[in-house]
C-alpha positions, 0 to 999 in steps of 0.5 A: 194849322187851320180848317177853312170851310168854303172857297171864300174863307180859303181865299181870305186865309193868311197862313202862319209863318210855318213853312212847308205845312201840308195843304189838304183838300177835303171835298165832299159831303157831311163827313167833312161838314156835319158838326158831329158832337164829341168826335167831330167831323172827318176834316177836324180829325186831321187836327189830331195828327199831333201837336207838332204836325201843322197843316192847312185844310180847305173843305169844299162841298156841302151836307148831302152832296152826292159825288155824281151831282155836286152842282156847278158852284161846288165844281167851280170852287174845286176847279178854282182851288186846284188852279191856285193850289195845284203846285202846293197841294199835298193830299185830296180826300174825297167823301162821295156820300153813302147815298150815291151807292148805298141809298134806297134808289141804288141798292133796293133794286138789286138786293133781295133777302137771301141765305146766310150761307150764300152771299150770292143769294142776296142779289137779284138776278138780272134777266137778259133778253 
């Protein structure tokens, strides 16, 4: 079982003799990359499926990556990975980044302080012409 961060590390990885180990692609931002102390990041949590479960994990992306604009290099890495592993890939896990929707640029323009008893009162009404 291995976690490889980046396409170059994945290309250099030689799987152990374990046959039929699932291959997982984790694509995204800090949920897969950031080294959270103690609980570790999301890609490392796959290692806790049990000692008898074996899987190989490729992590592509970077801290702060927004899914709407991941950059040409990251998209090229994902495309390359999928070209070589499309027949053996078992799971794709995507983290799009909370800043894609929950960031100040996204929510602030549509939210307003509302009433606790009325969820619709928390959204600004868009005026139509």
